[in-house]
C-alpha positions as CSV (number, residue, x, y, z in Angstrom):
1,A,93.9,87.3,128.4
2,G,95.5,83.8,127.6
3,A,96.4,85.0,124.4
4,Q,99.0,87.5,125.6
5,P,102.6,85.2,126.1
6,A,101.5,84.2,122.2
7,L,101.7,88.0,121.2
8,R,104.6,88.9,123.2
9,E,106.4,85.8,121.3
10,L,104.9,87.2,117.8
11,A,106.3,90.7,118.3
12,A,109.5,89.2,119.0
13,M,109.9,87.5,116.0
14,A,112.0,89.0,113.3
15,H,110.9,87.4,110.2
16,P,107.4,86.0,108.8
17,L,108.4,82.6,108.2
18,A,109.4,82.2,111.5
19,I,105.6,82.6,112.8
20,V,104.6,80.2,109.8
21,S,107.2,77.2,111.5
22,R,105.3,77.8,114.7
23,V,101.4,78.4,113.6
24,S,101.9,74.8,111.8
25,R,104.0,72.6,114.5
26,P,102.0,69.8,115.9
27,T,99.6,71.0,118.8
28,A,99.3,68.6,122.1
29,E,97.2,66.4,120.9
30,D,100.1,65.1,118.6
31,G,102.1,65.3,122.1
32,A,103.5,68.4,121.2
33,D,103.6,71.1,124.2
34,D,100.7,73.5,123.3
35,E,102.1,75.8,125.5
36,G,102.5,79.5,123.5
37,A,101.2,77.8,120.0
38,L,100.2,80.4,117.9
39,V,97.7,78.1,116.3
40,S,95.5,78.7,119.5
41,L,95.0,82.5,118.8
42,P,91.5,83.6,117.5
43,H,91.4,83.3,113.3
44,E,91.5,87.9,113.3
45,V,95.2,87.8,115.0
46,L,96.1,84.5,112.5
47,L,95.1,86.5,109.5
48,R,96.1,90.0,110.8
49,V,99.9,87.7,111.0
50,F,99.6,86.4,107.6
51,D,98.8,89.7,106.0
52,L,103.0,90.2,106.7
53,L,103.5,86.9,104.0
54,S,104.2,86.9,99.8
55,L,101.8,85.0,97.5
56,A,104.7,82.3,97.7
57,D,104.7,81.5,101.5
58,L,101.0,81.5,101.8
59,H,101.0,78.7,98.8
60,A,103.7,77.6,100.6
61,L,101.6,77.3,103.9
62,T,98.6,75.8,102.6
63,A,100.4,73.0,101.1
64,S,101.3,72.5,104.1
65,C,98.9,72.5,106.2
66,R,95.0,71.8,105.5
67,A,94.0,73.6,109.0
68,L,95.7,76.7,107.7
69,D,94.5,76.1,103.8
70,A,90.8,75.7,105.4
71,I,91.8,79.2,107.1
72,L,92.9,80.8,104.3
73,D,90.1,79.8,101.7
74,G,87.6,81.7,103.8
75,Q,85.9,85.1,103.0
76,Q,87.6,86.4,105.8
77,A,90.9,85.8,104.1
78,D,90.2,87.4,100.8
79,Q,91.8,90.3,102.0
80,V,95.0,89.0,103.0
81,W,95.8,87.3,99.6
82,H,94.9,90.6,97.9
83,G,97.6,92.4,100.1
84,A,100.3,89.8,98.8
85,L,99.3,90.2,95.5
86,C,99.3,93.8,95.5
87,K,102.9,93.6,97.3
88,Q,103.8,91.6,94.4
89,Y,102.9,93.1,91.8
90,G,101.3,96.3,92.4
91,W,104.3,98.4,91.5
92,L,103.4,96.9,87.7
93,M,100.1,97.2,87.8
94,P,98.5,99.8,90.6
95,E,94.9,98.5,89.3
96,L,95.3,95.2,90.7
97,C,95.0,97.0,93.9
98,A,91.3,97.7,93.3
99,S,88.7,94.9,93.1
100,A,89.1,92.7,89.7
101,Q,85.4,91.7,89.9
102,A,82.8,94.1,88.9
103,S,79.9,92.6,90.8
104,Q,81.8,93.1,94.0
105,R,83.9,96.3,94.0
106,E,83.5,97.3,97.6
107,T,85.2,93.7,98.7
108,A,88.6,92.1,98.0
109,P,88.8,89.2,94.8
110,S,88.5,85.7,96.0
111,R,91.5,83.8,96.7
112,R,91.2,82.1,93.4
113,A,90.2,85.3,91.7
114,V,93.7,85.9,92.6
115,V,95.7,83.0,91.8
116,R,94.1,83.3,88.6
117,M,95.1,87.1,88.0
118,E,98.2,85.7,89.1
119,A,98.8,82.7,86.6
120,Q,97.8,85.4,83.9
121,L,100.7,87.4,85.0
122,R,103.0,84.5,84.3
123,T,102.4,83.5,81.4
124,R,101.0,86.1,79.5
125,G,102.7,89.4,80.6
126,R,102.8,91.7,77.4
127,I,103.6,95.1,77.0
128,L,101.0,96.9,74.7
129,L,102.4,99.7,72.3
130,I,99.4,101.9,71.4
131,G,98.9,104.1,68.5
132,G,102.4,106.5,67.4
133,S,103.2,108.0,64.2
134,S,106.2,107.8,61.8
135,L,105.5,111.2,60.4
136,I,103.9,114.1,62.2
137,A,101.1,114.2,60.1
138,N,100.3,110.5,59.6
139,P,99.0,108.7,63.1
140,A,99.2,105.4,63.1
141,H,95.9,103.5,62.7
142,I,97.0,100.3,64.3
143,T,95.8,98.1,67.2
144,S,98.9,97.7,69.1
145,I,102.6,95.6,69.2
146,E,102.7,93.2,71.9
147,C,106.1,92.9,73.2
148,T,107.5,90.4,75.5
149,P,110.9,89.2,76.8
150,V,111.1,86.2,74.6
151,G,113.8,87.4,71.6
152,V,113.3,88.8,68.9
153,H,112.2,87.3,65.5
154,D,112.7,88.3,61.9
155,R,111.4,92.0,60.6
156,L,107.5,92.3,60.5
157,D,105.5,94.5,58.1
158,L,103.2,96.1,60.6
159,P,100.4,99.0,58.8
160,D,101.5,102.4,57.6
161,G,105.2,101.0,57.4
162,I,105.8,100.9,61.4
163,G,108.3,97.2,61.7
164,A,110.6,96.0,64.8
165,P,114.0,95.4,63.7
166,R,115.4,92.3,63.8
167,T,117.8,92.8,67.5
168,P,118.7,89.6,69.1
169,G,118.4,89.9,73.2
170,S,115.4,92.6,73.1
171,G,112.1,91.3,72.7
172,D,109.2,89.8,70.5
173,L,107.4,92.2,68.7
174,R,104.7,91.9,66.8
175,P,101.5,93.2,65.5
176,G,98.5,93.0,68.2
177,G,95.3,91.4,68.0
178,G,91.9,93.4,68.1
179,G,92.3,95.0,64.4
180,C,92.4,99.0,64.8
181,M,91.7,101.7,66.3
182,A,88.4,103.4,64.9
183,V,90.9,106.8,64.2
184,R,94.7,107.3,63.5
185,R,95.7,108.5,66.6
186,Q,99.1,109.9,68.0
187,A,100.2,112.4,71.0
188,L,97.4,109.9,73.3
189,A,97.6,108.8,76.7
190,A,97.0,104.9,77.7
191,A,95.5,103.4,81.5
192,R,94.0,100.2,81.7
193,D,91.7,99.0,84.5
194,C,91.5,96.1,86.9
195,S,89.4,94.3,84.6
196,G,91.6,94.4,81.8
197,K,90.2,97.7,79.4
198,V,92.6,99.6,78.1
199,Y,91.8,103.0,77.2
200,A,93.0,105.4,74.6
201,V,92.6,108.9,75.9
202,G,92.4,112.0,73.4
203,G,96.0,113.0,71.0
204,W,95.7,113.9,67.5
205,W,94.6,112.9,64.5
206,P,95.1,113.8,60.5
207,P,93.0,117.3,59.4
208,A,89.6,116.8,58.5
209,E,89.3,116.8,55.0
210,G,89.4,120.5,53.3
211,H,90.6,122.1,56.6
212,E,94.1,121.1,55.3
213,L,96.3,124.0,55.1
214,P,97.6,125.5,51.8
215,G,100.3,125.1,50.1
216,V,101.5,122.9,52.5
217,A,102.6,119.2,51.6
218,Q,100.3,116.3,53.3
219,Q,103.4,115.3,55.2
220,Q,103.5,118.1,57.2
221,Q,100.0,119.5,57.5
222,R,99.1,119.9,61.3
223,P,97.1,117.3,63.3
224,L,94.6,118.2,65.5
225,A,93.8,117.6,68.8
226,V,90.5,115.7,69.7
227,S,88.6,114.9,72.9
228,S,87.7,111.7,72.1
229,C,88.8,108.2,73.4
230,E,88.6,104.6,72.8
231,V,88.7,101.5,74.8
232,F,89.9,98.0,74.1
233,D,88.5,95.1,76.8
234,L,91.6,92.6,76.9
235,N,89.4,89.9,78.1
236,A,86.5,89.9,75.6
237,G,86.3,87.2,73.5
238,E,86.9,89.0,70.0
239,P,88.4,92.0,72.0
240,R,87.6,95.1,69.5
241,W,88.5,98.7,69.7
242,Q,85.3,101.0,70.5
243,P,84.5,104.3,70.4
244,L,83.8,105.8,73.8
245,R,80.4,107.1,74.3
246,A,80.9,109.8,76.3
247,E,84.2,112.7,75.1
248,M,86.3,114.8,77.1
249,G,84.7,118.4,77.9
250,T,88.6,119.5,77.0
251,V,90.6,118.8,73.6
252,R,93.5,117.2,74.8
253,A,96.8,116.3,73.1
254,F,99.9,114.9,74.8
255,P,98.2,114.1,78.1
256,G,98.9,111.8,81.2
257,A,96.3,109.4,82.1
258,A,96.0,106.7,84.8
259,C,93.3,104.8,87.2
260,L,91.6,105.5,89.9
261,G,89.8,103.1,92.4
262,G,90.6,100.7,89.6
263,W,87.7,101.2,87.6
264,D,87.5,104.8,86.4
265,I,90.2,107.0,84.5
266,L,91.5,110.5,85.2
267,A,93.1,112.4,82.1
268,V,95.5,115.1,83.0
269,G,96.8,118.0,81.7
270,G,98.0,118.2,77.6
271,G,96.9,120.8,75.1
272,T,96.7,121.0,71.9
273,G,100.6,120.7,70.9
274,P,103.7,120.9,72.5
275,W,105.3,123.7,71.0
276,V,104.9,127.7,71.4
277,G,101.9,128.9,70.6
278,D,99.5,126.0,71.3
279,D,97.3,125.9,74.1
280,C,98.0,124.3,77.6
281,H,95.9,122.9,80.3
282,K,96.1,122.4,84.1
283,S,92.9,121.2,83.9
284,T,92.1,116.9,84.6
285,E,88.8,115.3,83.8
286,L,87.4,111.8,85.7
287,Y,85.3,109.3,83.6
288,H,83.2,107.3,85.9
289,A,82.8,104.3,84.5
290,A,79.9,103.1,86.2
291,H,78.0,106.3,84.7
292,C,80.2,106.0,81.0
293,E,80.3,110.3,81.9
294,W,83.2,112.5,82.3
295,R,83.2,115.1,85.2
296,A,85.8,117.8,85.8
297,G,88.9,116.8,88.0
298,P,90.9,118.8,90.7
299,Q,92.9,121.2,89.1
300,M,96.7,121.4,89.0
301,H,99.1,124.3,90.0
302,S,100.8,124.5,86.6
303,K,99.7,123.8,83.3
304,R,101.3,120.6,81.8
305,C,101.5,119.4,78.4
306,G,103.8,116.1,77.2
307,L,103.8,115.3,81.0
308,A,104.4,111.9,82.4
309,V,101.6,110.6,84.6
310,V,102.3,107.7,87.3
311,Q,100.6,106.0,90.6
312,N,103.6,105.5,93.1
313,A,104.2,102.1,94.5
314,Q,102.4,102.4,97.7
315,G,99.4,103.8,95.6
316,S,98.7,106.9,98.0
317,A,99.6,108.7,95.2
318,L,99.4,109.8,91.8
319,H,102.3,111.9,90.2
320,A,101.6,114.5,87.7
321,I,105.6,114.8,86.1
322,G,107.3,117.9,84.2
323,G,105.8,119.1,80.9
324,Y,105.5,122.1,78.8
325,G,103.6,124.8,80.6
326,G,103.1,127.4,77.2
327,G,105.6,129.7,75.7
328,Y,109.3,129.1,76.6
329,E,107.9,127.1,79.7
330,Y,109.2,123.7,80.7
331,H,109.0,122.2,84.0
332,A,111.2,120.5,86.1
333,S,108.0,120.4,89.3
334,M,106.4,117.5,89.9
335,E,102.6,117.6,91.2
336,A,101.2,114.9,93.6
337,L,97.6,114.1,94.0
338,P,96.7,112.2,96.9
339,I,94.4,109.0,96.5
340,G,92.4,106.2,98.1
341,N,92.4,106.9,102.0
342,S,94.9,110.3,102.1
343,G,92.6,111.5,98.7
344,G,90.6,114.8,98.9
345,R,93.3,117.6,99.2
346,G,93.5,118.2,95.9
347,W,97.2,118.8,94.0
348,M,100.2,119.2,95.8
349,P,103.9,120.6,95.0
350,A,106.4,117.6,95.3
351,P,110.5,117.6,95.0
352,P,111.3,119.0,91.4
353,M,113.0,116.5,88.9
354,L,116.6,117.7,88.4
355,E,116.1,118.7,84.5
356,A,113.2,120.5,82.9
357,R,111.2,117.7,80.8
358,S,108.9,117.4,78.3
359,G,107.8,114.5,75.8
360,H,109.2,112.0,78.5
361,S,108.4,108.6,79.7
362,A,108.2,107.8,83.3
363,S,107.6,104.3,85.5
364,V,107.8,103.0,88.7
365,G,110.1,100.5,89.1
366,P,109.9,96.9,91.3
367,D,112.5,99.0,93.9
368,G,109.6,101.8,94.4
369,R,111.0,104.3,92.7
370,T,110.0,106.2,89.5
371,Y,112.0,106.1,86.8
372,V,111.7,109.4,84.2
373,V,113.8,108.8,80.6
374,G,114.3,111.0,78.0
375,G,112.2,114.1,76.8
376,T,113.4,118.0,75.6
377,N,113.8,121.1,77.1
378,D,113.6,123.2,74.3
379,G,111.6,121.1,71.7
380,S,114.0,120.5,69.2
381,T,116.7,118.7,71.3
382,M,115.9,115.1,73.2
383,A,118.2,114.3,75.9
384,T,120.0,111.3,77.3
385,S,119.1,112.2,80.2
386,T,117.7,109.9,83.0
387,E,116.4,110.3,86.5
388,A,114.8,108.1,89.3
389,Y,112.7,109.7,92.6
390,D,112.8,107.7,95.3
391,P,109.5,107.8,97.6
392,R,111.8,107.0,100.9
393,T,114.0,109.8,100.7
394,G,112.2,112.8,98.5
395,R,115.2,112.8,95.7
396,W,115.9,112.7,92.7
397,S,119.2,111.1,91.4
398,S,120.5,110.7,87.9
399,F,121.1,107.2,86.9
400,A,122.8,105.6,83.3
401,P,122.0,108.0,80.1
402,L,120.8,106.6,76.5
403,P,122.7,105.9,74.4
404,A,121.1,108.5,71.8
405,G,118.3,111.7,73.2
406,R,114.8,110.3,72.9
407,G,111.5,112.2,72.8
408,F,107.8,111.6,72.8
409,H,108.3,108.2,73.2
410,A,106.9,105.4,75.2
411,A,107.8,103.4,78.2
412,C,107.0,100.3,80.4
413,F,108.6,98.2,83.1
414,G,107.9,93.9,82.4
415,L,107.8,91.3,84.7
416,D,111.5,90.6,84.0
417,G,112.4,93.7,86.0
418,R,113.7,95.5,82.6
419,L,112.7,99.4,81.7
420,Y,111.3,98.8,78.1
421,V,111.7,102.4,76.0
422,L,110.3,102.1,72.5
423,G,110.2,104.2,69.6
424,G,110.3,108.4,69.8
425,D,111.8,111.2,68.4
426,K,115.5,110.8,67.3
427,T,115.7,106.8,68.4
428,G,119.3,105.2,69.3
429,A,120.3,102.0,68.9
430,V,119.7,98.7,70.8
431,D,121.6,98.8,74.2
432,D,121.6,97.0,77.9
433,L,122.3,99.5,79.7
434,H,124.8,99.4,82.9
435,G,125.5,101.5,86.2
436,L,121.1,101.0,87.1
437,P,120.2,99.8,90.7
438,D,120.6,96.3,91.5
439,G,117.9,94.0,89.5
440,V,117.0,96.7,86.9
441,H,117.7,97.4,83.3
442,I,116.7,99.3,80.4
443,E,116.3,97.9,77.0
444,V,116.0,100.4,74.4
445,L,114.5,99.2,71.1
446,E,115.5,100.1,68.0
447,A,113.5,102.1,65.8
448,I,110.0,100.8,64.9
449,E,109.3,104.4,63.4
450,T,106.6,105.7,65.3
451,G,107.0,108.3,68.3
452,Q,104.2,109.9,70.5
453,S,102.8,106.1,71.5
454,S,101.7,104.8,74.7
455,L,102.2,102.0,76.7
456,V,100.1,100.2,79.1
457,F,101.3,96.3,81.1
458,D,98.9,93.2,80.6
């Protein structure tokens, strides 16, 4: 009852920083009037106040007041630090919204773990490009290419003829460490869990020896869809790609993939290929990391191959966007799978895109919108158009087009707020597009001669 005046004062404050100034003001023992001071509130109430603050505000608060530093260093405050981390970086790495401690999956990471993760993001901040191909029948055997926005160096000679051109103002592309994947893999999906493991899911690989099509040149041989997967632990002392012991129950090329709950990987849709006559799937499979096994997941309403899958900025749903449905059907539709506390209801229809697309990319930006780039609606002509979905209004809108048509590429936002678009079919020149929402830029990195690859942010 004695706290009611202070709570009314708290409710009237317009900005969290005003709360900080009241919480950290001197007490009556120091000669100040203690009436209504928020510092007298129970710790549980103070923690609710701290939930409103950013990471920068929390750091400033702990540096300025030893009493509050002690409160924020307790186990009860772990959720406060974790929540601030998610608010700042959750749009870029949804898996951060799960615990980063494998032994404590039901608890938030500690303050020290959050500070460590924040430091790693600021100092490392890499985009990893995985797999792909310069020829349809010659998937790449490289682990990854790292792209960081620090300026491009001279052309690099990468395996299988894949290289990075010297282009001022884009990024530094260099071969990633960790050796090669176990198989040459293209048309794959990639996802990262909260512990730093990257999964390469499904895809195509070259036809097995003895199964080539007679009378067809090697570079025109049709690749085979696979059910195998590989995993790469970024935090290992000597990281290497390792085959996943469990294989999916269905072959999946051009699937989507996302991390659920920070640990498990959902493979969505895909098929044997994105052209007329190929099989397409509406099924999904969930890899349970704790049991090292794949299980059937919730089935979508439509078959989707060459779709894009993203988790929304709120962490409340996965979106399966567009894709090829078999025959001559290309989807503009979107489906949403509620997750977390809203989960258990299966896939639900969501607002459709302005255009049908397959082989496009989808990335969540710092403003919470989902940005879709390029793709095709007929299997041959690659689109220059782009569009963005705003979850606050439930509407799609067009934004700046690509300088050249591009599909079956890879795209990912960086910490600098730029959307990096790499490779793909019919690539265009590097360009920094204008006419985008404030704080959002697109950096198109010219031909590294690889398409059908996948990106994750590390």
